[in-house]
C-alpha beads as a LAMMPS data file, in Angstrom:
LAMMPS data file: protein, C-alpha beads

320 atoms
319 bonds

1 atom types
1 bond types

-500.0 500.0 xlo xhi
-500.0 500.0 ylo yhi
-500.0 500.0 zlo zhi

Masses

1 110.0

Atoms # bond

1 1 1 201.751 380.672 249.508
2 1 1 202.364 379.027 246.392
3 1 1 199.352 378.135 243.695
4 1 1 199.499 378.086 240.193
5 1 1 199.307 381.769 239.976
6 1 1 202.592 382.730 241.683
7 1 1 204.206 380.113 240.025
8 1 1 203.116 380.897 236.695
9 1 1 203.825 384.615 236.925
10 1 1 207.015 384.302 239.471
11 1 1 205.269 386.062 242.234
12 1 1 205.261 385.563 246.024
13 1 1 201.621 386.090 246.898
14 1 1 198.386 384.838 244.539
15 1 1 196.881 388.454 244.645
16 1 1 196.609 390.501 241.702
17 1 1 195.262 394.340 242.106
18 1 1 192.398 395.281 239.813
19 1 1 192.792 397.768 237.245
20 1 1 190.587 400.351 238.839
21 1 1 190.022 403.295 236.306
22 1 1 191.713 406.229 237.712
23 1 1 192.154 404.692 241.212
24 1 1 194.914 402.264 239.993
25 1 1 197.996 404.651 238.563
26 1 1 201.234 403.379 238.457
27 1 1 202.199 404.324 242.159
28 1 1 199.671 401.648 243.202
29 1 1 200.343 398.853 240.565
30 1 1 204.151 399.173 241.526
31 1 1 203.457 398.825 245.106
32 1 1 201.467 395.585 244.522
33 1 1 203.937 394.268 242.717
34 1 1 206.800 395.292 244.912
35 1 1 204.738 393.735 247.754
36 1 1 204.658 390.160 246.026
37 1 1 201.595 390.412 244.062
38 1 1 201.165 391.722 240.421
39 1 1 199.825 395.093 240.243
40 1 1 197.746 396.463 237.411
41 1 1 197.450 400.030 236.074
42 1 1 193.666 401.104 235.209
43 1 1 193.873 401.931 231.520
44 1 1 190.045 402.106 232.001
45 1 1 188.611 404.529 228.957
46 1 1 191.891 404.928 226.883
47 1 1 193.585 408.126 227.590
48 1 1 196.713 407.852 226.112
49 1 1 198.295 410.731 228.082
50 1 1 197.350 409.587 231.300
51 1 1 198.676 406.004 230.528
52 1 1 202.348 407.353 229.713
53 1 1 202.620 409.245 233.066
54 1 1 201.266 406.268 234.820
55 1 1 203.661 403.705 233.509
56 1 1 206.247 406.227 234.498
57 1 1 205.094 406.409 237.786
58 1 1 205.464 402.487 237.813
59 1 1 209.404 403.088 237.435
60 1 1 211.043 399.895 236.920
61 1 1 208.096 397.872 238.619
62 1 1 206.941 394.802 236.851
63 1 1 203.165 395.732 236.361
64 1 1 200.420 394.837 233.648
65 1 1 197.603 397.471 232.369
66 1 1 193.888 396.783 231.908
67 1 1 191.112 398.246 229.528
68 1 1 187.340 398.086 229.393
69 1 1 186.851 396.350 226.128
70 1 1 183.884 398.148 224.754
71 1 1 185.443 401.105 225.052
72 1 1 188.876 400.088 223.842
73 1 1 187.068 400.138 220.193
74 1 1 186.825 403.686 220.172
75 1 1 190.638 404.026 220.758
76 1 1 192.073 401.004 219.858
77 1 1 195.864 402.519 218.960
78 1 1 195.897 402.923 222.903
79 1 1 196.378 399.248 223.060
80 1 1 199.430 398.921 220.748
81 1 1 201.338 402.010 222.873
82 1 1 200.676 399.903 226.180
83 1 1 202.028 396.811 224.833
84 1 1 204.834 399.140 223.542
85 1 1 205.628 399.051 227.164
86 1 1 205.993 394.996 227.617
87 1 1 203.730 394.902 230.202
88 1 1 203.469 391.982 232.511
89 1 1 199.503 391.120 231.538
90 1 1 197.099 392.852 229.377
91 1 1 193.830 392.966 231.405
92 1 1 190.343 392.966 229.474
93 1 1 186.839 393.487 230.951
94 1 1 183.228 394.287 229.803
95 1 1 182.973 393.109 226.425
96 1 1 184.646 390.631 223.649
97 1 1 188.002 389.818 223.734
98 1 1 188.573 388.476 220.437
99 1 1 189.190 391.641 218.415
100 1 1 192.194 392.464 220.630
101 1 1 193.396 389.016 221.635
102 1 1 195.538 388.319 218.259
103 1 1 197.306 391.750 219.057
104 1 1 198.050 390.659 222.669
105 1 1 199.295 387.266 221.808
106 1 1 201.462 388.508 218.864
107 1 1 203.356 390.746 221.595
108 1 1 203.535 387.479 223.671
109 1 1 201.858 389.377 226.626
110 1 1 199.757 387.215 228.727
111 1 1 195.809 388.150 228.537
112 1 1 193.576 388.374 231.351
113 1 1 189.794 388.680 230.635
114 1 1 187.280 389.267 233.533
115 1 1 183.939 387.543 233.096
116 1 1 180.889 387.902 235.002
117 1 1 179.063 384.736 233.711
118 1 1 179.860 381.410 232.787
119 1 1 179.335 381.782 229.205
120 1 1 181.856 384.855 229.147
121 1 1 184.371 382.611 230.638
122 1 1 184.044 379.853 227.766
123 1 1 184.398 382.983 225.016
124 1 1 187.369 384.124 226.908
125 1 1 188.887 380.410 227.076
126 1 1 188.132 380.541 223.383
127 1 1 190.188 383.923 222.904
128 1 1 193.273 382.473 224.499
129 1 1 193.169 383.804 227.854
130 1 1 195.677 383.048 229.981
131 1 1 193.960 383.834 233.201
132 1 1 189.649 384.263 233.605
133 1 1 188.946 386.552 236.451
134 1 1 185.201 385.344 238.013
135 1 1 183.879 388.599 239.181
136 1 1 180.857 388.221 241.274
137 1 1 178.082 391.237 242.004
138 1 1 179.730 391.935 245.222
139 1 1 182.714 393.869 243.410
140 1 1 182.792 397.584 243.530
141 1 1 182.228 399.229 240.152
142 1 1 180.861 397.685 236.917
143 1 1 179.378 393.848 236.762
144 1 1 176.424 392.002 236.559
145 1 1 174.464 389.762 238.804
146 1 1 175.815 386.473 239.661
147 1 1 177.353 386.003 243.139
148 1 1 181.152 385.289 244.060
149 1 1 180.595 382.115 245.698
150 1 1 179.042 380.326 242.980
151 1 1 180.126 381.509 240.064
152 1 1 183.581 381.121 240.991
153 1 1 183.403 377.055 241.429
154 1 1 181.404 377.174 238.373
155 1 1 183.964 378.519 236.048
156 1 1 186.736 376.278 238.009
157 1 1 184.742 372.977 237.224
158 1 1 184.387 374.208 233.360
159 1 1 187.822 375.175 233.125
160 1 1 188.990 371.629 234.463
161 1 1 187.075 369.666 231.861
162 1 1 187.872 371.947 228.947
163 1 1 190.876 373.994 229.589
164 1 1 192.660 372.961 232.683
165 1 1 195.528 375.243 231.673
166 1 1 193.836 378.187 232.340
167 1 1 194.124 379.961 235.594
168 1 1 191.432 381.432 237.548
169 1 1 191.036 384.200 239.834
170 1 1 188.275 385.205 242.038
171 1 1 186.788 388.579 242.389
172 1 1 183.848 390.398 244.244
173 1 1 183.828 391.134 248.070
174 1 1 187.242 389.518 248.905
175 1 1 189.252 392.105 251.419
176 1 1 191.120 390.229 253.883
177 1 1 192.654 386.884 254.479
178 1 1 189.626 384.891 255.150
179 1 1 188.565 385.998 251.494
180 1 1 191.661 384.963 250.055
181 1 1 191.553 381.555 251.804
182 1 1 188.021 381.058 250.546
183 1 1 188.775 381.793 246.821
184 1 1 191.352 379.051 247.006
185 1 1 189.079 376.906 248.468
186 1 1 186.644 377.362 245.855
187 1 1 188.954 376.247 242.936
188 1 1 190.695 379.639 242.294
189 1 1 194.601 380.139 241.727
190 1 1 194.317 383.381 243.327
191 1 1 192.102 386.516 243.808
192 1 1 191.539 390.026 241.821
193 1 1 191.507 392.675 244.607
194 1 1 189.551 395.782 244.212
195 1 1 187.956 397.617 246.823
196 1 1 190.291 396.814 249.503
197 1 1 193.546 397.677 247.653
198 1 1 191.339 401.154 246.085
199 1 1 191.551 402.237 250.056
200 1 1 195.294 402.408 250.492
201 1 1 197.715 404.816 250.551
202 1 1 199.009 404.750 247.191
203 1 1 195.678 404.412 245.330
204 1 1 194.268 407.565 243.694
205 1 1 191.267 408.189 245.702
206 1 1 190.382 411.296 247.760
207 1 1 190.456 410.872 251.490
208 1 1 186.969 411.885 251.644
209 1 1 185.715 408.878 249.581
210 1 1 187.862 406.619 251.291
211 1 1 186.491 407.907 254.733
212 1 1 183.272 407.434 253.385
213 1 1 184.036 403.879 252.571
214 1 1 185.691 403.250 255.914
215 1 1 182.488 404.242 257.752
216 1 1 180.186 402.393 255.371
217 1 1 178.973 399.110 255.679
218 1 1 177.985 396.890 252.693
219 1 1 174.412 397.419 253.206
220 1 1 175.461 400.970 252.384
221 1 1 176.276 399.869 248.419
222 1 1 173.700 400.016 245.514
223 1 1 174.390 398.708 241.737
224 1 1 173.011 401.667 239.898
225 1 1 173.393 403.396 236.300
226 1 1 173.463 407.039 237.909
227 1 1 177.318 407.618 237.718
228 1 1 177.500 406.498 234.203
229 1 1 174.361 408.981 233.305
230 1 1 176.245 411.847 235.236
231 1 1 179.521 411.439 232.926
232 1 1 177.311 410.659 229.623
233 1 1 178.695 407.071 229.047
234 1 1 176.682 404.377 227.321
235 1 1 177.769 401.332 229.022
236 1 1 176.175 398.063 227.578
237 1 1 172.902 397.604 229.302
238 1 1 173.889 394.297 231.236
239 1 1 176.380 396.472 233.210
240 1 1 175.382 398.084 236.248
241 1 1 177.884 399.598 238.669
242 1 1 178.054 399.349 242.719
243 1 1 178.809 402.464 244.638
244 1 1 178.076 403.892 247.801
245 1 1 174.451 405.241 248.396
246 1 1 174.575 409.074 248.321
247 1 1 172.256 411.825 247.657
248 1 1 172.779 411.659 243.940
249 1 1 171.780 407.731 243.801
250 1 1 168.616 408.715 246.081
251 1 1 167.804 411.626 243.686
252 1 1 168.525 410.062 240.063
253 1 1 168.841 406.210 240.652
254 1 1 165.286 405.718 239.380
255 1 1 165.324 408.259 236.676
256 1 1 169.194 408.165 235.048
257 1 1 167.706 409.564 231.701
258 1 1 166.708 412.751 233.475
259 1 1 169.995 413.288 234.936
260 1 1 171.387 412.631 231.220
261 1 1 169.197 415.419 230.190
262 1 1 170.023 417.984 233.159
263 1 1 173.496 419.500 232.432
264 1 1 173.341 421.597 235.593
265 1 1 173.281 418.261 237.653
266 1 1 175.515 416.748 235.467
267 1 1 177.795 419.286 236.215
268 1 1 177.477 419.603 239.649
269 1 1 178.408 415.730 239.110
270 1 1 181.548 416.285 237.660
271 1 1 182.556 419.196 240.002
272 1 1 182.094 416.845 243.102
273 1 1 184.072 414.160 241.052
274 1 1 186.951 416.327 240.511
275 1 1 186.921 417.100 244.312
276 1 1 186.546 414.032 245.370
277 1 1 183.357 414.759 247.158
278 1 1 181.294 411.648 248.301
279 1 1 178.245 413.664 248.490
280 1 1 178.140 415.349 245.355
281 1 1 179.749 412.553 242.968
282 1 1 179.827 408.419 243.668
283 1 1 182.215 406.450 245.665
284 1 1 183.164 403.239 243.540
285 1 1 183.486 400.844 246.114
286 1 1 181.919 397.083 246.767
287 1 1 180.191 395.082 249.181
288 1 1 183.689 394.756 250.891
289 1 1 183.671 398.176 252.226
290 1 1 181.762 396.701 255.532
291 1 1 185.420 395.114 255.969
292 1 1 187.816 397.941 255.198
293 1 1 188.650 400.155 258.313
294 1 1 191.796 401.723 257.618
295 1 1 194.157 403.142 254.682
296 1 1 197.602 401.436 255.456
297 1 1 200.330 401.307 252.820
298 1 1 199.679 398.584 250.325
299 1 1 202.955 396.649 251.686
300 1 1 201.427 396.398 255.132
301 1 1 198.118 395.548 253.626
302 1 1 199.421 392.599 251.825
303 1 1 201.422 391.138 254.374
304 1 1 198.394 391.188 256.332
305 1 1 196.298 389.461 254.015
306 1 1 198.695 386.694 253.554
307 1 1 199.344 386.040 256.992
308 1 1 195.627 385.724 257.581
309 1 1 194.790 383.606 254.854
310 1 1 197.606 381.012 255.916
311 1 1 196.178 381.118 259.433
312 1 1 192.952 380.423 257.976
313 1 1 194.211 377.809 255.647
314 1 1 196.028 375.945 258.368
315 1 1 192.321 375.535 260.331
316 1 1 190.920 373.616 257.356
317 1 1 191.238 369.899 256.750
318 1 1 193.228 369.351 253.717
319 1 1 195.371 372.525 253.738
320 1 1 198.459 372.252 255.576

Bonds

1 1 1 2
2 1 2 3
3 1 3 4
4 1 4 5
5 1 5 6
6 1 6 7
7 1 7 8
8 1 8 9
9 1 9 10
10 1 10 11
11 1 11 12
12 1 12 13
13 1 13 14
14 1 14 15
15 1 15 16
16 1 16 17
17 1 17 18
18 1 18 19
19 1 19 20
20 1 20 21
21 1 21 22
22 1 22 23
23 1 23 24
24 1 24 25
25 1 25 26
26 1 26 27
27 1 27 28
28 1 28 29
29 1 29 30
30 1 30 31
31 1 31 32
32 1 32 33
33 1 33 34
34 1 34 35
35 1 35 36
36 1 36 37
37 1 37 38
38 1 38 39
39 1 39 40
40 1 40 41
41 1 41 42
42 1 42 43
43 1 43 44
44 1 44 45
45 1 45 46
46 1 46 47
47 1 47 48
48 1 48 49
49 1 49 50
50 1 50 51
51 1 51 52
52 1 52 53
53 1 53 54
54 1 54 55
55 1 55 56
56 1 56 57
57 1 57 58
58 1 58 59
59 1 59 60
60 1 60 61
61 1 61 62
62 1 62 63
63 1 63 64
64 1 64 65
65 1 65 66
66 1 66 67
67 1 67 68
68 1 68 69
69 1 69 70
70 1 70 71
71 1 71 72
72 1 72 73
73 1 73 74
74 1 74 75
75 1 75 76
76 1 76 77
77 1 77 78
78 1 78 79
79 1 79 80
80 1 80 81
81 1 81 82
82 1 82 83
83 1 83 84
84 1 84 85
85 1 85 86
86 1 86 87
87 1 87 88
88 1 88 89
89 1 89 90
90 1 90 91
91 1 91 92
92 1 92 93
93 1 93 94
94 1 94 95
95 1 95 96
96 1 96 97
97 1 97 98
98 1 98 99
99 1 99 100
100 1 100 101
101 1 101 102
102 1 102 103
103 1 103 104
104 1 104 105
105 1 105 106
106 1 106 107
107 1 107 108
108 1 108 109
109 1 109 110
110 1 110 111
111 1 111 112
112 1 112 113
113 1 113 114
114 1 114 115
115 1 115 116
116 1 116 117
117 1 117 118
118 1 118 119
119 1 119 120
120 1 120 121
121 1 121 122
122 1 122 123
123 1 123 124
124 1 124 125
125 1 125 126
126 1 126 127
127 1 127 128
128 1 128 129
129 1 129 130
130 1 130 131
131 1 131 132
132 1 132 133
133 1 133 134
134 1 134 135
135 1 135 136
136 1 136 137
137 1 137 138
138 1 138 139
139 1 139 140
140 1 140 141
141 1 141 142
142 1 142 143
143 1 143 144
144 1 144 145
145 1 145 146
146 1 146 147
147 1 147 148
148 1 148 149
149 1 149 150
150 1 150 151
151 1 151 152
152 1 152 153
153 1 153 154
154 1 154 155
155 1 155 156
156 1 156 157
157 1 157 158
158 1 158 159
159 1 159 160
160 1 160 161
161 1 161 162
162 1 162 163
163 1 163 164
164 1 164 165
165 1 165 166
166 1 166 167
167 1 167 168
168 1 168 169
169 1 169 170
170 1 170 171
171 1 171 172
172 1 172 173
173 1 173 174
174 1 174 175
175 1 175 176
176 1 176 177
177 1 177 178
178 1 178 179
179 1 179 180
180 1 180 181
181 1 181 182
182 1 182 183
183 1 183 184
184 1 184 185
185 1 185 186
186 1 186 187
187 1 187 188
188 1 188 189
189 1 189 190
190 1 190 191
191 1 191 192
192 1 192 193
193 1 193 194
194 1 194 195
195 1 195 196
196 1 196 197
197 1 197 198
198 1 198 199
199 1 199 200
200 1 200 201
201 1 201 202
202 1 202 203
203 1 203 204
204 1 204 205
205 1 205 206
206 1 206 207
207 1 207 208
208 1 208 209
209 1 209 210
210 1 210 211
211 1 211 212
212 1 212 213
213 1 213 214
214 1 214 215
215 1 215 216
216 1 216 217
217 1 217 218
218 1 218 219
219 1 219 220
220 1 220 221
221 1 221 222
222 1 222 223
223 1 223 224
224 1 224 225
225 1 225 226
226 1 226 227
227 1 227 228
228 1 228 229
229 1 229 230
230 1 230 231
231 1 231 232
232 1 232 233
233 1 233 234
234 1 234 235
235 1 235 236
236 1 236 237
237 1 237 238
238 1 238 239
239 1 239 240
240 1 240 241
241 1 241 242
242 1 242 243
243 1 243 244
244 1 244 245
245 1 245 246
246 1 246 247
247 1 247 248
248 1 248 249
249 1 249 250
250 1 250 251
251 1 251 252
252 1 252 253
253 1 253 254
254 1 254 255
255 1 255 256
256 1 256 257
257 1 257 258
258 1 258 259
259 1 259 260
260 1 260 261
261 1 261 262
262 1 262 263
263 1 263 264
264 1 264 265
265 1 265 266
266 1 266 267
267 1 267 268
268 1 268 269
269 1 269 270
270 1 270 271
271 1 271 272
272 1 272 273
273 1 273 274
274 1 274 275
275 1 275 276
276 1 276 277
277 1 277 278
278 1 278 279
279 1 279 280
280 1 280 281
281 1 281 282
282 1 282 283
283 1 283 284
284 1 284 285
285 1 285 286
286 1 286 287
287 1 287 288
288 1 288 289
289 1 289 290
290 1 290 291
291 1 291 292
292 1 292 293
293 1 293 294
294 1 294 295
295 1 295 296
296 1 296 297
297 1 297 298
298 1 298 299
299 1 299 300
300 1 300 301
301 1 301 302
302 1 302 303
303 1 303 304
304 1 304 305
305 1 305 306
306 1 306 307
307 1 307 308
308 1 308 309
309 1 309 310
310 1 310 311
311 1 311 312
312 1 312 313
313 1 313 314
314 1 314 315
315 1 315 316
316 1 316 317
317 1 317 318
318 1 318 319
319 1 319 320
């Protein structure tokens, strides 16, 4: 499948793996790249030792890395440490990319910026993003309220008029070949895939949490701040996170401040998280959970997705 993404990054398939904090380690990123996509390590909250270990785990695979922009301000030196690895791309989300863009450009590393609004896409283009990811609310983990199916073409139209050289990825609710085909028809050059790759053999996710996601439908997810309250994280108010509903969200969703003030409840969440318990902590997965029915190796999964997408596009007028 040739698109501007595959040609620009010299990859076989227009699929980039989301740099999911904790779940997207070097093994997952390398598997995606070896399977023909572009794999990204989830730098998340900026743990330098963890990042070094995961770049080592990726071996000689051509992988990139992603950070949570607002959190990167607490430890900006970790960006330089990652740039020293000459990553295939540097991915920023949930915050202003402008403070970090000059260092990324100076290292000749492509900048990818994930956005959740059209205004953020415009600012990302101004910051020199090589690629913009338009993420809809269906996505797992943190995000906002716009839906993928309208946000992607709106950003595509704006880029076509103002920054046609910038590539566009769609994210949020894309878990199979139908989603990839739909994204291309909406004007994207490829997709950023999170939840579906989160439920793969190479992801750093407990079997219990993956099992909970496989058993769930998209109706059983919720956007909440509970998990951030439990971890003592002060995310910007505009962002909530999509997770599976469970006893924790049932108890604390409407009163996260009370959870912040309850050390015993927070300790129980932390213990549940460390043990990968989907009942005591939160399973970070999107509405695509209803499309996830197995936990295959990445290579098998990506082959399946591309075959499905090609078949879907052959049935679409104008896509041969």
